[in-house]
N, C-alpha and C positions, 0 to 999 in steps of 0.2 A: 504493500500500500504506500501511497505518497502522502505529502503534506495535505492533500485534499481530504484525507480521512478525518481531519479535525472538525468536520461538521459543515464546511462550506458547501459541499455537495454530498448527497446521500448515496444510497446503493440502489441497484436495479431490483425490480420485483419479478422474480422468475415465474410467478403464478399469473402475472398479468397477460392479457391478450393484446396489449398495446406493444407495437414494435419497439425493439430495444433502442433504435436510434431516436425514436420519438420520446421515449422515457428520458434519455440523456438530454435531449433538447428541452424537455419540460423542466428538468432540474436546473439547467443553466438559465433558462428564462426566469424561473422563480428566484434564483439567486440574484439575477440582475434587477428584478423588480423589488427585491428586499434591500437592495443597496450593497450586497456583499461584493459585487463587482460594480464600481461606480462608473459614471460616464467617463469615457476615455481610458478606462482600465483595460489591461491586457488579460484575456482569458487564459486559463491553464493551457499549456502547450498540448499539441496533439499526442505527443508521447505520454505526458502526464495523464491525460484522459484515457488513453489506451490502457495504461497500467492500473489506474484507479478502478475502471469499470471491468477490466478483463475482456475487452472486446477488440475487434480488428480496427485498423486505421480507417478502412472504408466506412465502417459504422460511425466512427467519430466524425469523419468528413461529411457524411450524410446529415448528422445532427447539426453541424455548423452551417451547412448549406441551408438547412431549414430556417435557422435563425437569421441568416443573411437575407433570405427571401422575405422575412417579416420586417426587415429594416432595423433589427435590433443590434446587429454587429456588422463590422466591416473588416475585410482582410487586407493587410498590407504585406506585399511580397517581401519575404526575407525577414519580416519583423514579428508577425503573428496576427492574431485575431483580437480586435478591440471592441469594447462596448461603444456603440455609436453615440456621440454627444447629441443631445436633443437641443435644437435651436430655441432661443427665447420665444415664448408663446406671445403672439400678438392677438388681442381680442378684437374681432370685427364688430364693434358696437354700432347700434342702429343710429346713433347721432354723430357718427364720425365725419359727416359732411355738413354739420351745422355751421351756419354763417358766423357764429361767434368765434369759431376757430379761424376762419379766414380773416375776420376783423383783427385778430391777434397776430396775423401774419404767419399762421402755421398751416401746413398741409395736413391732411388726414393721417398720413403715414407718420409724420412727426408727432402729432398729438398722441397717437396710440403707442408709439415707441416710448415716449416719455411716461405714459401711464404704466407701461410694463417695466419701467426702469432700465430701458435698453438704449443703446446709442445708435441712432439711425444714420444710414449712409445711402447714397445713390451713385451708381457708376454705370458704365457701358451705355452712356447716353448718346442717342443718335436722333437727329431731327431732320426730316426731309419731306418733300412733296412727292406724292405718288398716287396712282390710280387705286381706288378701293376695290376690295373683293365684292362679290355680289351681295354677300351678307351684310357687310359694313355699309355698302351703298344703300341698301334697303332700310337699314336702321336710321341713316342720316338724311333720308329724303332724296336719294339719288344724285348726290353731287358728282361732277365729272372727276374732280381731283380732291384729295384731302391732304392735310398736314398730319404726318405721323410722328409721334414722339415715343421712342423706345427707350426703356431704362430698366435697370435691375436695382432692387432694393435689398439692403442688408441690415441686419440687426446684430450689433456687437461683432461686426466683421463677417457674419455668416449670411450667405444669400438665402432669402426667404421668398422672394417673388420676382417675377418679370412681368412688366406691363407695357402695353402699347395703347396710347391714346390717339384716336382719330378725330379730327375736327374738319368741318367743311372749310375748304381753302379760302372762300370768300370772307370767312370770319377771322381766320388766323394769319393770313398773309400780311407781311409788313407790320406786325404787331409784336409786342414782347413775347407772345405765346410762341412765336417762331424762333425765339432765342433759346440757347441751351438752358439758361437760367431765367425763367419767366418772372422772377421776383417773389417777394414774400406773399404767402397765401396761395402760391401756385397758379395754375392756369384757370381755376375757377374764379379766383379773385380778379384775374385779368378779364375774363369773360364778363363779369358783372360791371367792371369799369367801362367796358365797351357797350354797355346797355342791355346785355343779355342776363337779366337777373334770374337766378336759378329757382325753379319752382319745385321740382321733385326728381328723383332718380328711380329708374327701373333696373332691377338686378336679376340675372339668371345665374344659378349656381349648379355646377355639376362636378362629380368626382370621376376621375379616370386615371389610367396609367400614363406616365409621361412619355414623350417622344425622346429619342436619343439626344437631340439637341437640348431639350429641357433638363434631362439628367445631367448633362455637362454644365449648363448655365447655372443650375441651382445646386450642383454638387450633391445630387441625390444618391443615397445608397440603394442597393437592389431591394425591390419590394415596396418602396415608399411611393404612394400615389400622390397625385396633385389635385388641387381644387382649381377649377377654371371658373372665374367670375366675369361675366360680361355685364357692364353697367352702362346705361344710357342716361345722359343728363338732359333734362328739358328745361327751357326757360319759361317765363310766365306767359308767353304767347303760344306755348305748345310746340315750339320748334326743338327738335333734337340737335343739340349743339356740340355734343361729344359722345363718343363711344369708347370705353376703356376695356380692353381685353386683358385680363390679368390671370397669370398662372402662378399658383402658390404651393409650396411644400405643405402637404396636408397635415403633417405633424407639428407645424409651426403656428397653427391658427385654431381659435375657438370662435365659433359664431355666437354672438351674444346680442340678442334682440329683446327690446321691450315691446310687448304686444298688448295694447289696451283691450280690455274686455267689453268695452261699450263703444 
């Protein structure tokens, strides 16, 4: 037996009809959940697990593969298997686009990052004119061209979402919205300064597995899904003035809504 016999991990149940590799995965998962292996901690080596449980290397590898598929651990070549750090949780509150935040010169991302006690950052910013897809065109009332603002958001240095805002070009061209930094309060503050006072937002939310590019951009571990949120902003005249297509790491967010009962 190894140092693992000290109680960090238990033993296999030979009477169980649950596959051995799943029993091992269950015990590792429980140990991670109980904090016996903290975020970023290295799991016992393959050799240690083989000796502790008296099983083959392939059985241990199948157990680790299962945990990798759940997004709990990640493997670093030549170094070992580590508990995947959880990114700071950002709560998507129902008032995140309230005007009072814009009046304070804060974007929704900044407000919620501060509420979570995290440090917000934005990088990979690209602003350009382009022809919209059929879906974006339909949502914005069929403009021939749009201004697209692409950017990645990070909390405490960890990527948590990638967003693209699409605005009708006749609204955004030759305005601060077309600049990399649109100013305090973000593009919504600039839209209101241009006379497009915001009335409401419609949001569509779906969960799915990420594309290879999204895995790379958000540095996702295997098995971690994403949330895709498509938000359309409407002004007081009923015009759709922006569509924002956002992809977020699913384990970095909690949807938090206040729903009145009357």
